[in-house]
C-alpha positions in Angstrom: 5.3 116.0 -55.3 7.8 114.9 -52.7 9.5 118.3 -52.9 6.2 120.0 -52.1 5.8 117.6 -49.2 9.2 118.5 -47.8 8.6 122.2 -48.1 5.2 121.8 -46.4 6.8 120.0 -43.5 9.4 122.7 -43.1 6.7 125.4 -43.2 4.6 123.6 -40.7 7.6 123.4 -38.4 7.8 127.2 -38.5 10.5 127.4 -41.3 13.4 126.7 -38.9 16.8 128.3 -39.9 18.6 124.9 -40.0 16.9 122.0 -41.9 18.6 118.7 -42.3 17.4 116.5 -45.2 18.6 112.9 -45.1 18.0 110.5 -48.0 18.6 106.8 -47.6 19.8 105.2 -50.9 19.5 108.2 -53.3 20.0 106.1 -56.4 21.2 108.3 -59.2 20.2 111.5 -57.3 17.1 112.2 -59.3 14.8 112.7 -56.4 17.2 115.1 -54.7 17.6 117.1 -57.9 13.8 117.5 -58.1 13.6 118.6 -54.4 16.4 121.1 -54.8 15.0 122.5 -58.1 11.5 123.0 -56.6 12.9 124.1 -53.3 14.9 126.9 -55.0 11.5 128.6 -55.7 10.6 128.7 -52.0 12.3 131.6 -50.2 14.6 130.5 -47.4 14.4 126.8 -48.1 17.8 126.2 -49.7 19.4 128.7 -47.3 18.4 126.6 -44.3 19.3 123.3 -45.9 21.9 120.7 -45.2 21.6 117.4 -47.1 23.1 114.0 -46.1 23.1 111.1 -48.6 23.4 107.7 -47.1 24.9 105.4 -49.8 27.0 102.2 -49.5 27.6 101.7 -53.2 30.6 103.6 -54.5 29.3 103.3 -58.1 26.0 105.0 -57.3 27.8 107.5 -55.0 29.9 108.7 -58.0 26.7 109.2 -60.0 25.1 111.2 -57.2 28.1 113.4 -56.8 28.2 114.1 -60.5 24.5 115.0 -60.5 24.6 117.0 -57.3 28.1 118.4 -57.2 27.0 122.0 -57.7 25.5 122.1 -54.2 28.1 122.7 -51.4 25.7 121.7 -48.6 25.4 118.0 -49.6 27.5 115.4 -47.8 27.8 111.6 -48.2 27.9 108.9 -45.5 28.0 105.1 -45.7 25.8 104.6 -42.7 22.9 106.4 -41.1 24.7 106.0 -37.7 27.5 108.3 -39.1 25.1 111.1 -40.0 25.4 114.0 -37.6 22.6 115.4 -35.5 21.9 118.9 -34.3 19.6 120.6 -36.9 16.5 122.5 -35.8 14.4 120.1 -37.9 15.2 116.9 -39.8 13.5 115.2 -42.7 14.4 111.6 -43.6 13.3 110.1 -46.9 13.6 106.4 -47.8 12.1 105.9 -51.2 12.3 102.2 -52.3 15.0 101.6 -49.7 13.7 99.1 -47.2 12.8 96.5 -49.9 16.5 96.2 -50.8 17.7 95.3 -47.3 18.7 91.6 -46.5 15.8 89.4 -45.5 15.9 86.2 -43.5 13.5 83.4 -44.2 12.3 80.6 -41.8 10.4 77.4 -42.3 9.1 76.5 -38.9 12.1 77.1 -36.6 14.6 76.3 -39.3 16.2 79.2 -41.2 16.2 78.9 -44.9 19.8 79.2 -46.3 21.6 79.2 -49.6 23.9 76.3 -50.4 25.7 74.8 -53.4 24.3 71.6 -54.8 27.0 69.4 -56.3 24.3 67.2 -57.9 22.6 70.1 -59.7 25.8 72.1 -60.0 24.0 75.3 -58.9 23.0 77.3 -55.9 19.7 76.2 -54.2 17.6 77.2 -51.2 17.7 74.7 -48.3 15.4 73.5 -47.0 13.2 74.0 -50.2 9.8 74.1 -48.4 6.5 75.4 -49.5 6.7 79.1 -50.3 3.4 79.7 -48.6 4.7 78.4 -45.2 7.7 80.7 -45.2 8.1 83.4 -42.5 10.3 86.4 -43.3 12.1 88.8 -41.0 14.3 91.9 -41.7 16.1 92.7 -38.5 18.3 95.3 -40.1 15.2 97.1 -41.4 13.8 97.4 -37.8 17.2 98.6 -36.6 17.4 101.3 -39.3 13.8 102.4 -38.4 15.0 102.9 -34.8 17.9 105.0 -36.1 15.5 107.1 -38.2 13.4 107.8 -35.1 16.6 108.8 -33.3 17.3 111.4 -35.9 13.8 112.9 -35.8 14.2 115.1 -32.7 12.2 116.9 -33.9 11.4 115.9 -37.5 9.4 113.8 -40.0 10.2 110.7 -42.0 8.8 109.5 -45.3 9.1 105.8 -46.3 7.7 104.7 -49.7 7.9 101.1 -50.7 6.0 98.1 -51.9 4.6 96.0 -49.1 1.8 95.9 -46.5 0.9 96.1 -42.9 -0.2 92.5 -42.4 0.2 91.5 -38.7 2.9 88.8 -38.0 0.4 86.0 -37.1 -1.0 86.2 -40.7 2.2 87.1 -42.5 3.4 84.1 -44.6 5.0 83.7 -48.0 8.2 84.0 -50.0 8.3 87.6 -51.2 12.0 87.5 -52.3 12.2 88.4 -56.0 14.7 89.5 -58.7 14.0 91.7 -61.6 16.2 92.3 -64.7 15.1 94.8 -67.3 11.7 94.9 -65.6 11.1 91.2 -66.0 11.2 88.5 -63.2 14.3 86.2 -63.1 15.5 83.5 -60.8 17.0 85.0 -57.6 19.9 82.6 -57.4 20.7 82.7 -61.1 20.8 86.4 -61.4 23.1 87.5 -58.6 25.2 90.6 -59.3 23.1 91.9 -62.2 19.5 91.8 -61.2 17.5 94.0 -58.7 16.8 91.7 -55.7 14.1 92.9 -53.3 11.4 91.7 -50.9 8.1 93.0 -49.7 8.4 95.4 -46.8 6.8 94.6 -43.5 5.2 97.9 -42.7 3.5 96.5 -39.6 6.9 96.1 -38.1 8.0 99.6 -39.1 4.8 101.2 -37.8 5.4 99.4 -34.4 8.6 101.4 -34.0 7.0 104.8 -34.7 4.9 106.6 -32.2 3.0 109.0 -34.4 2.5 108.0 -38.0 0.1 108.0 -41.0 0.1 104.9 -43.3 -1.7 104.8 -46.6 -1.5 103.6 -50.2 0.7 105.7 -52.5 -2.3 106.7 -54.6 -4.1 108.2 -51.6 -1.0 110.0 -50.5 -0.3 111.6 -53.9 -4.0 112.6 -54.4 -4.0 114.2 -51.0 -0.9 116.1 -51.9 -2.7 117.5 -55.0 -1.1 115.5 -57.9 -4.2 116.0 -60.0 -4.0 119.8 -59.7 -0.2 119.7 -60.3 -0.8 117.5 -63.4 -3.4 120.0 -64.8 -0.9 122.9 -64.4 1.9 121.0 -66.2 -0.4 119.9 -69.0 -1.3 123.5 -69.8 2.3 124.4 -70.6 3.4 121.0 -72.1 3.8 119.8 -75.6 1.5 117.0 -76.9 4.2 114.5 -76.4 4.9 115.7 -72.9 1.2 115.7 -72.1 1.0 112.0 -72.9 4.1 111.2 -70.8 2.7 113.3 -67.8 -0.7 111.7 -68.0 0.5 108.1 -68.3 3.1 108.7 -65.6 0.6 110.1 -63.1 -1.8 107.3 -63.8 0.9 104.7 -63.1 1.7 106.4 -59.8 -1.9 106.6 -58.4 -4.0 103.9 -60.2 -5.1 101.1 -57.8 -4.2 98.6 -60.6 -0.7 100.1 -60.9 1.6 101.5 -58.2 -1.2 103.4 -56.4 -2.2 100.4 -54.3 0.8 98.1 -54.4 3.1 100.8 -53.0 2.6 102.2 -49.5 3.6 105.4 -47.8 4.5 105.7 -44.1 4.7 109.2 -42.8 6.4 109.4 -39.3 6.1 112.5 -37.1 8.1 113.4 -34.1 7.8 116.9 -32.7 
């Protein structure tokens, strides 16, 4: 579905001869593989394309290069600041990227830190505080959002993550969490092997953008036509594939699943 979104943005821009696609944190390269596979069916799309992967993890970069090594127009960078400008049109995708950035926490005017407790012989948060009174801030997220806008001249951005657009005066709570094998674990007892993340402050990201559309993921995918796409795939799928396709689509759009918990921010700069 995101491949179709990218193609639609390129077409709406008049199918410019130079298209720059930037993905922040491409993971194992699965999303880019899908975009390139679908894009190959659209005349002129791959011919116009240059791809920049922004990845700081050498381990993941190796996986990406193995998965995408057949494409000579893909390049890797450690920072969005290093990615060159100059294309006729730019698309920036950040799928589950902002929630992985470092977050700062405050209790009143005091910043919550991590320290070693000799008495407990473990790492602890200090001051402990009531989680409901904690204010969070992600300065690097706001900085990267400004960098994204700088690249869109012209272009569009797509940010997908779990979070909300609660205004700052009402935004309280400790959203820092760690998951290991899809189960919650203690943040400080799972360093180096768990997936640590926080809930994205979309209100702050939207304040950086000038022209945007913000909505739940389910609404976004339904608007793109995920139901029609699912129907076409089911017609040519095996019974086992049909079950996987149906349950997967439901998980993506259902309000009780990812459909409401995950949000989509589309940013436009023409």
